[in-house]
Structures are given as structure tokens and as C-alpha cells.
N, C-alpha and C positions, 0 to 999 in steps of 0.2 A: 396496570396488566404487565403479566407476565409473558414473556415471546420465548416459545416454546423451542426448541431444540431443532426441530424441522424445518421451522418458518427462518430461524437465524441461518443455517445451512444452507436452505433456499436462496436465499438473500446474499450470501456469501457467494454462494455459485457462479451465480447473475454477474455479479462484481468481478471473479475473480475470469469471465468469459470477455468481457469488456475490457480489462485490464489486460488480458493476453493475447485478446485481437490485436490490440493497439500494438503490444511489444512486437508480434510476428507480422505485423505490415510492415515494421522498421527494419526487421531483417531479411524479407524479400528486396525490400530497397534497397538494402546495402549490397545484397548478392548481384545484385542487377545492376547496381550504379557506383560504381568503385569509389572511393572520395580520393582523388589525385590534385585536385587545384582546389583554387578560393570558390570559385564558380560552383563547383562541386558540393562543397559545404553549402554554399549558402542554398542553394536547390534542395540539400537534404533538410535545411533548418525551416525552410519554407514548408518541404512537405511534412516534416514533422509538427510544425504549427496545425498545418490541417487536422493531421491523426489526433493530436491531443485535444482539437476543437471538438472533433466529430466524436471520439469516444468518451473525452471528459464531459458533456453534456449527455451522455449515456448514463454514464455512471453517478453523477449529478441528479438526473429523473431516477434512477433507482435509491438514491439516498433519499430520496425528497417523498416518493412513495413507501419507504421504511417509516420513516418521520412521522407522515402523516397517517399511516395506520395505529402508531401507538399513541398518535394526541387521539384518535377517534376512539383507541380504544382503553382510554383512562379518562374520559370525557373531558381532557384537558379545551381550555377556550383559549388552542392556538389558531392563528391564523394558519395558512395553507404554506407548505414550506416554499423556500426560493431557492432556486439553484445558484450553486454560488459561481463564479468569472472563474472561464478557462482559463491556463496559464495564458500570460502576454506574448507577445512576438517576441522580445528580450529575454522574458524566463527562458524559454524554449532553445532561444540560441546561447544563452551563457550553459546551459544542461549540454547540449549537443556538442560545444565548443568543449568543452571541460572534459568531458567523456572521451570523445575522438582523439585525445591524448594517448588514450590508454591502449589503442589498437585493438580492441575488442568488441567488437560486435555486440556480441551480448551485453554488454556492458551498455553501450550507446541507447541500442531496444530496454533496455532496465531501465532508463533515464527515463524514457517518453511514458514507458508503464508505470512506474513512479509520479509523473505527472500528470496522468491521467485518474490514478487511484486517490492523490492528494484534492482532486475536483471530488471525487465525492465526499471525501470526508470532511472538506472544509465546510461543504453542504452542512451536513449535519451539525457541525460544530457550530457555523453561524446562525443557526435557526435557533440552536439551542442556546445561547446567548441571546437573540432576541427574544425568548420567549422564556429566561431563567429556569430552563430544566437543568438536570443534572444530566452527569454523563459518567460512563467508566470506557477504559480500553479491554477488550472483549479478546484474549489469545483462541489460537486457532490453530489445531495442525501441530505439524511441529516450530513452535514456535522460538521463540530467540530469547537469550537473557537479558536482552532490555523491555522485549514486548511482557517477560515476565514481571521486571520491574515497575513496568507500567501500570498493568495487571494489580501489583501488590496495592496501590492506592485506592481502592474503592472507588465505590460513587461519590461522584463529589458536584458541587455546584459548578456549573460551567462558566470558566473565567478566561480572559482575554491573555491570563500569562500563558496558555499553552497552542498560543498563536505566535507566528518570527514573519515579522513582514508579509502579515495578513493571511498567512500562510498555516496549519499543521507542522509543527515541525519537525516531528519525528516520524515522519514517514517514510518508509524503503519498499524497495520493488523486492517481487517474489513473497508476498506476506499478505495473508488474508483475516490479520488481526487487525482491528478497526475499534472506532468509539461506536455503543449502544448510547442510548438518551431513553430519561424518564420522567415523569411525571410527579408520580409521589414515593414515597421513602420503602413504599412495600413490593414495588414493581423489581424484576430481577431478568433476565437470561436466564434459560436453562442451562447449567453446567457451570457457570461463573462462581467462580471460589476465589475471593480474592484475600479470604484467610488464609487459605491455604498458598499461595503465589506471596503471603506476607513472610510466612514461615522458611518458605524457602530462601528469599531474600534474605529474611534476619539472621537466617545461617550460615550463609556463604560468607568465607574468609575474606578478611578485611575491615578496615574502618571507615571509609568513603564509598560513596556511591559507583563512582569506576572502579575500585578496588574489589568490590562484592560483586558487581558484573563482570569483570576477566574474570574470576574464581568460577561464578557459573559458567562463562563459556567454557571452560576448559573443563567442567567436571559436565557440562553436554555433551562435549565432543569428545571423550573419555566414554562414557554410557556409547554414545552411536557414532564413535568412530567408522567401522565397517558399513553401515549404512551411508553415512558422509561418503566418504571415499568411493563406494558404487557410485553414487547418484554423481560424484566430480568423473570419474570413470566413463558412466555414458554418455554426461553432456560433452565430455571432450571426445569422444567417438562420434557425436552426432555431426560435432560442431566440424571434423576431418571431414565426415561424408557430404555437410552439403556443400563444402569448400572442395572437395574433390571433383560431387556434380559439375560446379559453376564450374572449373578449370575446362572440364570434360565438354562442355555444352559451347564455349569459347572457343576450343580447337575445331569444334564441327564445321 
């Protein structure tokens, strides 16, 4: 069963909506509840855990729907997909505590969005492992050098080597790239071109994977410098506007 470009983009938009909603809830909370004390931090952790649970379940449900649709379209003898567990309180506490040290609300919120996304990806991966499916990392949008490197590996038999401490180990925030699965070697996701990604990786300068990835990062930045800088300026302006509005509300 081939996954059409339209079906894949609908799936990604739904996932992005869930991830962004979780991230936005944390930003609103931080705007209204400054973190000044240990008690403030603990309340944030408790709130972030609730958000990760609620929206993580949503991401897992979407992953289950896509998994079951592919299995049905392939006539694969697979049981219904099972949602992965949401992050534990300890995992949420570790992420929040670490990102609070940056002093950047966006990074704190990104960590929650990442954990929500991780729950969806974990769902796909763990069911693929259960059923012996193949998977591939599918890049989307303005993807990064690291995701291109993962995508260059093509379709592979599902393996626990891609998991770390029970989770997908290379999930990062603000990224639509994710795993697709298949049950036969003729299926594909429309637009997925692992050979092209492999040529990009092989053609990058360097002898080690890290050197090649860094070389691609430099090349991507040089090609898209103006757009990247414009995005950074826009993000900065929005943050200043949000902080200014919050300060004005407090003064009223």
C-alpha cells in the first residue's frame, strides 16, 4: 500500500496541531505563572505532566489510526495498534528542570512538544517492532541535516537499536519528520526519495557521520540564511511583544 502525499500531509498536520497545542498551553502557563520558587517549579512540572498526558494520548491515537490504515491497506495480519505510554512524571520533571535553566520559555515549551511528539513516534515504532514491519524516517518541510541523514538509510526492518530507554532517541521539537511503516517491500510514501538523501549525505564533506552532518548544516544555513534570520527575528519580536503585553497586564 502506497501512502499518498495528501494522506501523509493530513496525518502530519493533525500531529502538528496536537504538538503545537501542547506547546502553546505551556507558554500561556509560563506567561501567567512566573517560576520564582521551588513550589512554582513543582506546579509547572505537575501541569506539564497533565499536558504531556492529554496531548500525548492524542498523538498516540493519531499514530494508531495511521498504523491501522496501512495494515488494512496492505492486508497485513496485524492486531490493532496499541498506544505507547505517555512520559512518566520523572521524565517530565527531568525535561522541565533541565530546560528551565536556559531561562527561555520557548525552550521549556519545546521540551513538552517534543515529549508529545515522542509518544506518537513511540506508538508507531513499538507496534512495528511487535509486527515485524519495516520503517523509514520521512523528512518533511524545511528539514535538518540530521533528519536527512536518518532518511538516507531508507526502509529498514524495525529494530530496538533505534530506541533508547524505551523511546525514540532522535526526536526533536518543531519538526514534522517522523517514521512511516510498511508491511511489504513494494509500498512507499509518496515523495520519499532515500537515494537522493543518500547522495546528499555521501557528497557532504567529512569522513565521519558527525563531520558530514555538520557540513550539511553549514550548507543548509548558507543556502537559507536570509529566511532563517527572518524567522529568528520574527520569533524574537513575538516574544518581546508577548512579554510586554504580560508586563502591561500586571501593571493594570
